[in-house]
TORPA-4810 file (N, C-alpha, C, O; in nm, 3 decimals):
<nodes>
NODE_1_0.084_-0.116_0.000_0.000_0.000_0.000_0.090_0.124_0.000_0.180_0.138_0.082_X
NODE_2_0.062_0.213_-0.093_0.133_0.340_-0.098_0.073_0.437_0.001_-0.047_0.436_0.027_X
NODE_3_0.156_0.519_0.053_0.107_0.626_0.139_0.122_0.756_0.060_0.231_0.788_0.013_X
NODE_4_0.014_0.829_0.046_0.014_0.953_-0.030_0.010_1.071_0.064_-0.047_1.065_0.172_X
NODE_5_0.070_1.179_0.020_0.062_1.303_0.098_-0.056_1.382_0.047_-0.073_1.399_-0.074_X
NODE_6_-0.137_1.429_0.137_-0.250_1.514_0.101_-0.233_1.648_0.171_-0.213_1.655_0.292_X
NODE_7_-0.241_1.752_0.092_-0.228_1.886_0.150_-0.364_1.930_0.204_-0.466_1.920_0.137_X
NODE_8_-0.362_1.977_0.325_-0.479_2.042_0.381_-0.444_2.190_0.393_-0.337_2.231_0.347_X
NODE_9_-0.529_2.267_0.451_-0.511_2.413_0.451_-0.373_2.455_0.503_-0.303_2.531_0.437_X
NODE_10_-0.333_2.407_0.618_-0.206_2.452_0.677_-0.110_2.339_0.708_-0.011_2.359_0.777_X
NODE_11_-0.138_2.220_0.656_-0.050_2.109_0.693_-0.054_1.999_0.589_-0.143_1.995_0.503_X
NODE_12_0.040_1.911_0.598_0.044_1.792_0.514_0.025_1.673_0.605_0.077_1.670_0.717_X
NODE_13_-0.051_1.574_0.558_-0.064_1.453_0.638_-0.055_1.333_0.545_-0.083_1.343_0.426_X
NODE_14_-0.016_1.224_0.600_-0.005_1.101_0.523_-0.138_1.026_0.531_-0.195_1.010_0.639_X
NODE_15_-0.186_0.981_0.416_-0.309_0.903_0.414_-0.290_0.783_0.323_-0.199_0.782_0.239_X
NODE_16_-0.374_0.684_0.339_-0.365_0.563_0.257_-0.424_0.588_0.118_-0.498_0.684_0.097_X
NODE_17_-0.389_0.501_0.024_-0.448_0.508_-0.110_-0.599_0.503_-0.102_-0.668_0.580_-0.170_X
NODE_18_-0.651_0.413_-0.021_-0.796_0.396_-0.010_-0.864_0.525_0.033_-0.965_0.565_-0.024_X
NODE_19_-0.807_0.590_0.134_-0.866_0.715_0.182_-0.855_0.824_0.077_-0.950_0.899_0.054_X
NODE_20_-0.740_0.833_0.013_-0.719_0.934_-0.091_-0.821_0.918_-0.203_-0.890_1.014_-0.239_X
NODE_21_-0.832_0.797_-0.260_-0.921_0.775_-0.373_-1.068_0.781_-0.335_-1.151_0.818_-0.418_X
NODE_22_-1.102_0.747_-0.213_-1.242_0.755_-0.170_-1.288_0.901_-0.157_-1.408_0.928_-0.157_X
NODE_23_-1.195_0.993_-0.145_-1.228_1.134_-0.132_-1.229_1.210_-0.264_-1.259_1.330_-0.266_X
NODE_24_-1.197_1.143_-0.374_-1.199_1.211_-0.504_-1.344_1.235_-0.547_-1.433_1.161_-0.507_X
NODE_25_-1.367_1.339_-0.627_-1.503_1.370_-0.673_-1.563_1.256_-0.755_-1.491_1.181_-0.821_X
NODE_26_-1.694_1.246_-0.750_-1.768_1.146_-0.829_-1.846_1.219_-0.936_-1.908_1.322_-0.909_X
NODE_27_-1.843_1.167_-1.057_-1.916_1.226_-1.169_-2.001_1.117_-1.234_-1.963_1.000_-1.236_X
NODE_28_-2.116_1.159_-1.287_-2.197_1.068_-1.367_-2.144_1.073_-1.509_-2.113_1.181_-1.560_X
NODE_29_-2.132_0.957_-1.573_-2.083_0.950_-1.711_-2.190_0.883_-1.796_-2.239_0.776_-1.762_X
NODE_30_-2.224_0.948_-1.907_-2.324_0.895_-1.998_-2.273_0.894_-2.141_-2.170_0.955_-2.173_X
NODE_31_-2.347_0.824_-2.227_-2.312_0.817_-2.368_-2.436_0.837_-2.454_-2.548_0.807_-2.412_X
NODE_32_-2.414_0.887_-2.573_-2.517_0.906_-2.673_-2.459_0.862_-2.807_-2.341_0.883_-2.834_X
NODE_33_-2.542_0.799_-2.890_-2.496_0.757_-3.023_-2.586_0.820_-3.128_-2.708_0.802_-3.125_X
NODE_34_-2.525_0.895_-3.220_-2.599_0.953_-3.331_-2.590_0.858_-3.450_-2.481_0.830_-3.501_X
NODE_35_-2.706_0.808_-3.493_-2.714_0.712_-3.603_-2.808_0.770_-3.707_-2.914_0.823_-3.673_X
NODE_36_-2.771_0.760_-3.832_-2.848_0.819_-3.941_-2.889_0.713_-4.042_-2.829_0.605_-4.050_X
NODE_37_-2.992_0.744_-4.119_-3.024_0.660_-4.234_-2.954_0.720_-4.356_-2.888_0.823_-4.344_X
NODE_38_-2.967_0.656_-4.471_-2.897_0.701_-4.592_-2.942_0.838_-4.641_-2.869_0.904_-4.715_X
NODE_39_-3.060_0.882_-4.599_-3.108_1.015_-4.642_-3.063_1.125_-4.545_-3.098_1.241_-4.564_X
NODE_40_-2.986_1.089_-4.442_-2.935_1.188_-4.348_-3.025_1.218_-4.231_-3.001_1.314_-4.158_X
NODE_41_-3.130_1.138_-4.213_-3.220_1.159_-4.099_-3.163_1.088_-3.976_-3.101_0.982_-3.986_X
NODE_42_-3.186_1.149_-3.860_-3.132_1.103_-3.732_-3.228_1.006_-3.664_-3.349_1.029_-3.662_X
NODE_43_-3.174_0.899_-3.609_-3.253_0.800_-3.535_-3.285_0.853_-3.395_-3.196_0.888_-3.319_X
NODE_44_-3.415_0.856_-3.363_-3.461_0.889_-3.229_-3.542_0.773_-3.175_-3.609_0.701_-3.250_X
NODE_45_-3.536_0.755_-3.044_-3.616_0.653_-2.976_-3.704_0.723_-2.873_-3.666_0.825_-2.816_X
NODE_46_-3.823_0.666_-2.850_-3.919_0.725_-2.757_-3.920_0.643_-2.629_-3.978_0.534_-2.625_X
NODE_47_-3.856_0.693_-2.523_-3.849_0.618_-2.397_-3.986_0.604_-2.331_-4.070_0.693_-2.340_X
NODE_48_-4.006_0.493_-2.264_-4.131_0.471_-2.190_-4.126_0.539_-2.053_-4.228_0.547_-1.985_X
NODE_49_-4.009_0.589_-2.013_-3.990_0.641_-1.877_-3.974_0.793_-1.869_-3.952_0.847_-1.761_X
NODE_50_-3.985_0.864_-1.984_-3.981_1.010_-1.981_-4.058_1.066_-2.099_-4.095_0.993_-2.191_X
NODE_51_-4.082_1.196_-2.096_-4.173_1.260_-2.192_-4.110_1.296_-2.326_-4.182_1.309_-2.425_X
NODE_52_-3.979_1.312_-2.331_-3.919_1.353_-2.458_-3.847_1.238_-2.528_-3.808_1.140_-2.465_X
NODE_53_-3.832_1.253_-2.658_-3.756_1.156_-2.737_-3.608_1.172_-2.705_-3.566_1.273_-2.648_X
NODE_54_-3.529_1.072_-2.742_-3.386_1.077_-2.718_-3.313_1.000_-2.828_-3.376_0.937_-2.913_X
NODE_55_-3.183_1.006_-2.823_-3.101_0.924_-2.912_-3.057_0.803_-2.830_-3.053_0.810_-2.707_X
NODE_56_-3.023_0.692_-2.896_-2.977_0.576_-2.819_-2.860_0.615_-2.729_-2.772_0.692_-2.768_X
NODE_57_-2.860_0.561_-2.609_-2.753_0.589_-2.515_-2.795_0.559_-2.374_-2.904_0.508_-2.350_X
NODE_58_-2.708_0.591_-2.280_-2.738_0.566_-2.140_-2.614_0.586_-2.054_-2.518_0.651_-2.095_X
NODE_59_-2.618_0.527_-1.936_-2.508_0.542_-1.841_-2.394_0.446_-1.868_-2.413_0.336_-1.920_X
NODE_60_-2.276_0.490_-1.831_-2.156_0.407_-1.840_-2.146_0.329_-1.710_-2.148_0.387_-1.601_X
NODE_61_-2.134_0.198_-1.721_-2.122_0.112_-1.602_-1.983_0.120_-1.541_-1.889_0.166_-1.606_X
NODE_62_-1.971_0.076_-1.418_-1.842_0.070_-1.350_-1.748_-0.019_-1.431_-1.788_-0.126_-1.478_X
NODE_63_-1.625_0.024_-1.447_-1.520_-0.048_-1.521_-1.555_-0.068_-1.668_-1.509_-0.164_-1.730_X
NODE_64_-1.635_0.022_-1.725_-1.671_0.017_-1.866_-1.624_0.147_-1.931_-1.641_0.255_-1.874_X
NODE_65_-1.567_0.138_-2.049_-1.525_0.259_-2.119_-1.647_0.323_-2.184_-1.746_0.255_-2.212_X
NODE_66_-1.642_0.454_-2.209_-1.753_0.518_-2.279_-1.781_0.455_-2.416_-1.897_0.440_-2.454_X
NODE_67_-1.679_0.419_-2.491_-1.699_0.359_-2.623_-1.770_0.224_-2.612_-1.863_0.197_-2.688_X
NODE_68_-1.728_0.141_-2.520_-1.794_0.011_-2.499_-1.938_0.033_-2.453_-2.028_-0.039_-2.496_X
NODE_69_-1.960_0.131_-2.366_-2.096_0.161_-2.320_-2.184_0.205_-2.436_-2.299_0.164_-2.445_X
NODE_70_-2.130_0.287_-2.526_-2.208_0.334_-2.641_-2.246_0.216_-2.731_-2.360_0.208_-2.777_X
NODE_71_-2.153_0.127_-2.756_-2.183_0.008_-2.838_-2.288_-0.080_-2.770_-2.379_-0.130_-2.834_X
NODE_72_-2.273_-0.098_-2.638_-2.369_-0.179_-2.561_-2.507_-0.116_-2.563_-2.606_-0.185_-2.589_X
NODE_73_-2.515_0.013_-2.536_-2.645_0.081_-2.532_-2.713_0.077_-2.669_-2.834_0.055_-2.677_X
NODE_74_-2.638_0.099_-2.775_-2.697_0.091_-2.910_-2.754_-0.048_-2.936_-2.863_-0.061_-2.992_X
NODE_75_-2.682_-0.149_-2.894_-2.728_-0.288_-2.913_-2.851_-0.316_-2.827_-2.949_-0.371_-2.877_X
NODE_76_-2.847_-0.277_-2.700_-2.960_-0.303_-2.611_-3.086_-0.229_-2.655_-3.196_-0.283_-2.647_X
NODE_77_-3.069_-0.105_-2.701_-3.186_-0.022_-2.730_-3.242_-0.038_-2.871_-3.360_-0.011_-2.894_X
NODE_78_-3.158_-0.082_-2.965_-3.204_-0.090_-3.104_-3.179_-0.226_-3.170_-3.232_-0.253_-3.278_X
NODE_79_-3.101_-0.310_-3.106_-3.062_-0.437_-3.167_-2.949_-0.422_-3.268_-2.905_-0.521_-3.326_X
NODE_80_-2.902_-0.299_-3.289_-2.795_-0.275_-3.386_-2.660_-0.314_-3.328_-2.627_-0.277_-3.216_X
NODE_81_-2.584_-0.388_-3.405_-2.450_-0.429_-3.364_-2.349_-0.342_-3.438_-2.288_-0.384_-3.536_X
NODE_82_-2.333_-0.219_-3.388_-2.242_-0.125_-3.452_-2.098_-0.170_-3.432_-2.062_-0.219_-3.325_X
NODE_83_-2.018_-0.153_-3.533_-1.878_-0.196_-3.525_-1.782_-0.078_-3.514_-1.683_-0.084_-3.441_X
NODE_84_-1.812_0.029_-3.585_-1.719_0.140_-3.595_-1.789_0.269_-3.556_-1.867_0.324_-3.634_X
NODE_85_-1.761_0.317_-3.436_-1.817_0.445_-3.393_-1.701_0.539_-3.362_-1.591_0.495_-3.329_X
NODE_86_-1.727_0.667_-3.374_-1.621_0.766_-3.352_-1.669_0.871_-3.251_-1.783_0.917_-3.259_X
NODE_87_-1.583_0.908_-3.160_-1.612_1.013_-3.063_-1.627_1.146_-3.136_-1.539_1.185_-3.214_X
NODE_88_-1.738_1.216_-3.113_-1.759_1.345_-3.178_-1.778_1.460_-3.080_-1.757_1.576_-3.116_X
NODE_89_-1.817_1.430_-2.956_-1.844_1.539_-2.864_-1.829_1.492_-2.720_-1.869_1.381_-2.685_X
NODE_90_-1.772_1.578_-2.638_-1.768_1.556_-2.493_-1.833_1.678_-2.431_-1.794_1.792_-2.457_X
NODE_91_-1.932_1.653_-2.348_-2.007_1.761_-2.284_-1.994_1.749_-2.133_-2.012_1.641_-2.077_X
NODE_92_-1.962_1.860_-2.070_-1.958_1.867_-1.925_-2.075_1.951_-1.879_-2.096_2.061_-1.930_X
NODE_93_-2.151_1.900_-1.783_-2.261_1.977_-1.724_-2.236_1.988_-1.574_-2.208_1.889_-1.507_X
NODE_94_-2.247_2.109_-1.524_-2.224_2.137_-1.383_-2.330_2.073_-1.294_-2.442_2.047_-1.339_X
NODE_95_-2.294_2.049_-1.169_-2.389_2.000_-1.069_-2.501_2.102_-1.054_-2.478_2.222_-1.057_X
NODE_96_-2.624_2.051_-1.038_-2.738_2.138_-1.017_-2.831_2.072_-0.916_-2.890_1.967_-0.944_X
NODE_97_-2.845_2.132_-0.799_-2.930_2.073_-0.695_-2.880_1.934_-0.658_-2.763_1.916_-0.626_X
NODE_98_-2.970_1.837_-0.662_-2.932_1.700_-0.628_-2.871_1.624_-0.746_-2.819_1.514_-0.729_X
NODE_99_-2.875_1.684_-0.865_-2.821_1.618_-0.984_-2.671_1.640_-0.991_-2.624_1.754_-0.978_X
NODE_100_-2.594_1.532_-1.010_-2.448_1.544_-1.007_-2.392_1.608_-1.134_-2.461_1.619_-1.236_X
NODE_101_-2.267_1.650_-1.126_-2.200_1.695_-1.247_-2.186_1.573_-1.339_-2.173_1.460_-1.292_X
NODE_102_-2.189_1.597_-1.469_-2.186_1.485_-1.563_-2.090_1.510_-1.678_-2.062_1.624_-1.716_X
NODE_103_-2.042_1.401_-1.731_-1.969_1.399_-1.856_-2.050_1.314_-1.952_-2.084_1.200_-1.921_X
NODE_104_-2.081_1.368_-2.067_-2.158_1.296_-2.169_-2.069_1.283_-2.292_-2.020_1.382_-2.345_X
NODE_105_-2.050_1.160_-2.338_-1.970_1.132_-2.457_-2.066_1.099_-2.570_-2.148_1.008_-2.559_X
NODE_106_-2.055_1.172_-2.680_-2.139_1.146_-2.797_-2.052_1.082_-2.906_-1.940_1.125_-2.933_X
NODE_107_-2.109_0.979_-2.968_-2.038_0.905_-3.073_-2.119_0.909_-3.202_-2.242_0.910_-3.200_X
NODE_108_-2.048_0.911_-3.313_-2.110_0.901_-3.444_-2.118_0.753_-3.480_-2.016_0.685_-3.489_X
NODE_109_-2.241_0.705_-3.500_-2.263_0.564_-3.530_-2.277_0.532_-3.677_-2.299_0.417_-3.713_X
NODE_110_-2.265_0.632_-3.762_-2.267_0.610_-3.906_-2.407_0.612_-3.965_-2.504_0.653_-3.901_X
NODE_111_-2.413_0.566_-4.091_-2.538_0.561_-4.166_-2.580_0.416_-4.186_-2.498_0.330_-4.217_X
NODE_112_-2.708_0.391_-4.166_-2.763_0.256_-4.183_-2.820_0.240_-4.323_-2.877_0.333_-4.380_X
NODE_113_-2.802_0.121_-4.378_-2.869_0.091_-4.505_-3.011_0.044_-4.475_-3.049_0.028_-4.359_X
NODE_114_-3.088_0.021_-4.578_-3.230_-0.015_-4.562_-3.247_-0.144_-4.481_-3.335_-0.152_-4.396_X
NODE_115_-3.163_-0.244_-4.507_-3.172_-0.370_-4.432_-3.147_-0.348_-4.282_-3.217_-0.404_-4.198_X
NODE_116_-3.048_-0.266_-4.251_-3.017_-0.239_-4.110_-3.133_-0.164_-4.043_-3.168_-0.195_-3.929_X
NODE_117_-3.191_-0.069_-4.113_-3.306_0.004_-4.058_-3.421_-0.094_-4.032_-3.486_-0.087_-3.929_X
NODE_118_-3.444_-0.184_-4.126_-3.553_-0.282_-4.112_-3.529_-0.383_-4.001_-3.622_-0.448_-3.955_X
NODE_119_-3.404_-0.395_-3.956_-3.370_-0.491_-3.850_-3.362_-0.427_-3.712_-3.321_-0.493_-3.616_X
NODE_120_-3.401_-0.301_-3.700_-3.403_-0.238_-3.567_-3.510_-0.304_-3.483_-3.626_-0.318_-3.524_X
NODE_121_-3.470_-0.346_-3.364_-3.561_-0.411_-3.269_-3.547_-0.339_-3.135_-3.439_-0.336_-3.076_X
NODE_122_-3.656_-0.281_-3.088_-3.654_-0.208_-2.963_-3.681_-0.299_-2.844_-3.754_-0.398_-2.856_X
NODE_123_-3.622_-0.264_-2.731_-3.660_-0.325_-2.604_-3.787_-0.253_-2.561_-3.781_-0.139_-2.515_X
NODE_124_-3.902_-0.318_-2.574_-4.032_-0.252_-2.549_-4.050_-0.209_-2.404_-4.138_-0.128_-2.375_X
NODE_125_-3.970_-0.263_-2.312_-3.976_-0.216_-2.173_-3.912_-0.079_-2.158_-3.941_-0.006_-2.063_X
NODE_126_-3.825_-0.045_-2.252_-3.751_0.081_-2.242_-3.794_0.186_-2.344_-3.793_0.305_-2.315_X
NODE_127_-3.832_0.142_-2.465_-3.870_0.235_-2.571_-3.995_0.185_-2.644_-4.007_0.067_-2.674_X
NODE_128_-4.086_0.277_-2.670_-4.212_0.239_-2.734_-4.206_0.245_-2.886_-4.280_0.174_-2.954_X
NODE_129_-4.118_0.329_-2.940_-4.109_0.343_-3.086_-3.979_0.412_-3.124_-3.909_0.467_-3.039_X
NODE_130_-3.949_0.409_-3.253_-3.835_0.483_-3.307_-3.876_0.546_-3.438_-3.973_0.505_-3.501_X
NODE_131_-3.799_0.648_-3.476_-3.820_0.707_-3.607_-3.694_0.782_-3.648_-3.612_0.821_-3.564_X
NODE_132_-3.681_0.803_-3.779_-3.573_0.883_-3.833_-3.631_1.018_-3.869_-3.735_1.026_-3.935_X
NODE_133_-3.565_1.125_-3.826_-3.618_1.259_-3.845_-3.510_1.354_-3.895_-3.390_1.331_-3.876_X
NODE_134_-3.554_1.462_-3.958_-3.463_1.571_-3.995_-3.411_1.634_-3.866_-3.476_1.628_-3.762_X
NODE_135_-3.294_1.696_-3.874_-3.235_1.760_-3.756_-3.329_1.866_-3.699_-3.340_1.879_-3.577_X
NODE_136_-3.396_1.940_-3.784_-3.488_2.044_-3.735_-3.602_1.984_-3.653_-3.645_2.044_-3.555_X
NODE_137_-3.650_1.866_-3.691_-3.755_1.800_-3.613_-3.698_1.743_-3.484_-3.762_1.748_-3.379_X
NODE_138_-3.576_1.690_-3.491_-3.511_1.635_-3.371_-3.499_1.744_-3.263_-3.519_1.717_-3.145_X
NODE_139_-3.466_1.865_-3.306_-3.451_1.975_-3.211_-3.582_2.006_-3.138_-3.580_2.059_-3.027_X
NODE_140_-3.695_1.974_-3.198_-3.825_1.995_-3.134_-3.863_1.881_-3.040_-3.937_1.901_-2.944_X
NODE_141_-3.813_1.761_-3.068_-3.853_1.642_-2.993_-3.760_1.607_-2.876_-3.804_1.548_-2.778_X
NODE_142_-3.633_1.644_-2.888_-3.534_1.605_-2.787_-3.549_1.688_-2.660_-3.599_1.801_-2.662_X
NODE_143_-3.504_1.630_-2.549_-3.497_1.703_-2.423_-3.388_1.809_-2.430_-3.310_1.813_-2.525_X
NODE_144_-3.383_1.892_-2.330_-3.295_2.009_-2.328_-3.148_1.973_-2.349_-3.080_2.036_-2.430_X
NODE_145_-3.099_1.873_-2.278_-2.957_1.835_-2.288_-2.920_1.796_-2.431_-2.825_1.850_-2.487_X
NODE_146_-2.994_1.704_-2.490_-2.961_1.659_-2.625_-2.988_1.767_-2.730_-2.915_1.777_-2.829_X
NODE_147_-3.090_1.847_-2.709_-3.121_1.956_-2.801_-3.004_2.056_-2.806_-2.969_2.104_-2.913_X
NODE_148_-2.946_2.087_-2.691_-2.833_2.181_-2.685_-2.705_2.118_-2.739_-2.622_2.188_-2.797_X
NODE_149_-2.688_1.991_-2.721_-2.568_1.920_-2.764_-2.567_1.892_-2.915_-2.461_1.888_-2.977_X
NODE_150_-2.685_1.874_-2.973_-2.697_1.829_-3.112_-2.622_1.916_-3.213_-2.550_1.861_-3.297_X
NODE_151_-2.634_2.049_-3.210_-2.561_2.129_-3.310_-2.410_2.108_-3.306_-2.343_2.109_-3.409_X
NODE_152_-2.355_2.089_-3.185_-2.212_2.065_-3.172_-2.174_1.928_-3.230_-2.068_1.913_-3.292_X
NODE_153_-2.261_1.831_-3.211_-2.237_1.697_-3.267_-2.240_1.701_-3.420_-2.156_1.641_-3.486_X
NODE_154_-2.337_1.770_-3.475_-2.349_1.781_-3.622_-2.226_1.854_-3.677_-2.171_1.814_-3.780_X
NODE_155_-2.184_1.960_-3.610_-2.064_2.033_-3.652_-1.942_1.941_-3.651_-1.861_1.944_-3.744_X
NODE_156_-1.927_1.860_-3.547_-1.814_1.768_-3.537_-1.816_1.664_-3.649_-1.712_1.632_-3.707_X
NODE_157_-1.934_1.611_-3.679_-1.946_1.513_-3.788_-1.907_1.578_-3.920_-1.829_1.521_-3.996_X
NODE_158_-1.960_1.696_-3.947_-1.931_1.766_-4.073_-1.784_1.803_-4.087_-1.729_1.797_-4.197_X
NODE_159_-1.721_1.841_-3.976_-1.580_1.883_-3.979_-1.482_1.769_-3.950_-1.361_1.787_-3.953_X
NODE_160_-1.538_1.650_-3.923_-1.456_1.532_-3.890_-1.358_1.562_-3.775_-1.239_1.535_-3.783_X
NODE_161_-1.415_1.620_-3.669_-1.335_1.648_-3.550_-1.416_1.616_-3.425_-1.522_1.553_-3.434_X
NODE_162_-1.368_1.659_-3.312_-1.437_1.638_-3.185_-1.460_1.774_-3.120_-1.371_1.859_-3.121_X
NODE_163_-1.578_1.793_-3.065_-1.614_1.917_-2.996_-1.615_1.893_-2.846_-1.652_1.785_-2.799_X
NODE_164_-1.575_1.995_-2.771_-1.588_1.993_-2.625_-1.676_2.110_-2.586_-1.653_2.223_-2.630_X
NODE_165_-1.777_2.084_-2.501_-1.868_2.190_-2.459_-1.895_2.180_-2.310_-1.887_2.072_-2.251_X
NODE_166_-1.928_2.293_-2.251_-1.968_2.298_-2.110_-2.100_2.370_-2.099_-2.121_2.475_-2.161_X
NODE_167_-2.190_2.313_-2.020_-2.320_2.374_-1.999_-2.350_2.387_-1.850_-2.312_2.301_-1.770_X
NODE_168_-2.418_2.493_-1.816_-2.474_2.509_-1.681_-2.624_2.495_-1.695_-2.680_2.526_-1.800_X
NODE_169_-2.689_2.450_-1.590_-2.836_2.442_-1.585_-2.897_2.355_-1.693_-3.004_2.387_-1.745_X
NODE_170_-2.832_2.245_-1.729_-2.887_2.156_-1.829_-2.936_2.024_-1.772_-2.988_1.940_-1.846_X
NODE_171_-2.921_2.005_-1.644_-2.967_1.880_-1.585_-3.119_1.875_-1.590_-3.187_1.920_-1.498_X
NODE_172_-3.169_1.821_-1.699_-3.315_1.814_-1.717_-3.359_1.672_-1.735_-3.479_1.646_-1.751_X
</nodes>
């Protein structure tokens, strides 16, 4: 066991690794996957547990990377077995009330052909329906967090880069 030095206001004290790491901040980590059809429409799913539409995604499990979580969530929510996804956006949202600070990783899941679209299978306990929509319609259907994040994701896809954004008051 390593002993680490931790600085306090006016002194240094020795603490164990366990104590040091248990005192580090905790953040919620989530993932979103943007998937399109060949006409450029965005895949949205309608959750059974909230009022607004969303893109496939969810929470990152303990000891799971954001990329693996994105692939898992896409598979669980749509039946799609995506192979090649690319990071397009990282969003930080500040703590608000009881809601923790969060990191949201958005991935580009590519374009589906007609057969892939026809093979989408929803988990009916989690989502009641799906549809492909124009970006302008998605902005009307998505919740606040995804609605604010979407333009940055589209910009990243178009520019083939990654965007980093920070938002306050988006825990909705």
